[in-house]
N, C-alpha and C positions, 0 to 999 in steps of 0.2 A: 637468800635462796635463789632469787632470779639469776644472779650472775653465775652461780655454780651450776644450776640445772639447765640453763639456756646458753649463756655466753661461753662457757667452758668448751663446749663442742666446737664452736667457731674458733676460739683461740688455739685449740689443739691442732685443728686442720691448718690454720694459718701458719703456725709454727713449723709444721712438718712439710708444707707444700714445696718449699725451695729444694730441699733434699730429695723429695720424691720426683720432682721434675728433672733434677740433675741425674738421678739414677734411672730415669724413664720407667720407674716402677714405684708403686706405693699403694697402700690400702688404708682407708679411713673407715673404721667401723663405729657407727653411732647407734646407740640404743635409746629408746624412749619407753617409758612405762605405759602400760595399758590404762593407768589411772587417768590419762588424758581423756578417756572416753566416758568416765563416770565422775561425778562431783558429789562429794558428801558434805554435809553441814560441817562447819569449822575446819574444812580441809580444802579450801579453794586454791590456795597458792601452789601446792604441789601438782595437782592435775593440770592447772593452767600452764605451768612451765613445761610439763611433759608434752602437752599438746603443741606448745610453741616450738619445741625441738622437732617434733615429727612434721608438722604441717609447714611451718615457715622455713626452718633451716634445711631439713633434709629434702623436702620436695622442691624448694627453690633452688638449692644447689644441684639437684638432679636435673631440673629443667635447664639450667645454665650450662651444665657440663655433660649433656646427654651423650655426645659422641665419645666421651672418656669413660663412661660408666660400663661396668660389666656386672650385671645383676640379673636375678631371676624376675621376670615380669609376669604378672598375673597371679591370681589366686585360685585355689581349688576349694571345693566345699569344706575340706578339712582345715583350711587355713582361716579359721574364725577365731574371734577373741576368746571364746569360752573353752577352747581346747586346752590341754595341759600346757603349763608354762615351760619355756625352754631355759636351760642353764646358759648363762653368758659365755662360758668357755666353749660349749658345743656350737653355739651360733658363730662365734668368732672363728673357730676352727673351720667351719664350713665356708665362711666368707673368704678366707685367705687361701683356699685350696687352689 
């Protein structure tokens, strides 16, 4: 589970990076579950790997590549974890606009 939920994000970005740099364009969309914010008994591995993706991989990459990122920064009061969940297709569509 760790490799799929955590390392697959890294492997995909690494595999795509050369072509994106050659094209001077590319988008990597990573998603992590909100399960990383809550841990239930008998379900520690999934939330832990979800949190690892968000905190370690996405934030670390963002800090390293800050000048290359184009993202919406900041949250509004509506952007809280308890609002309606978003569909992955809708999120990806907005990101690559």
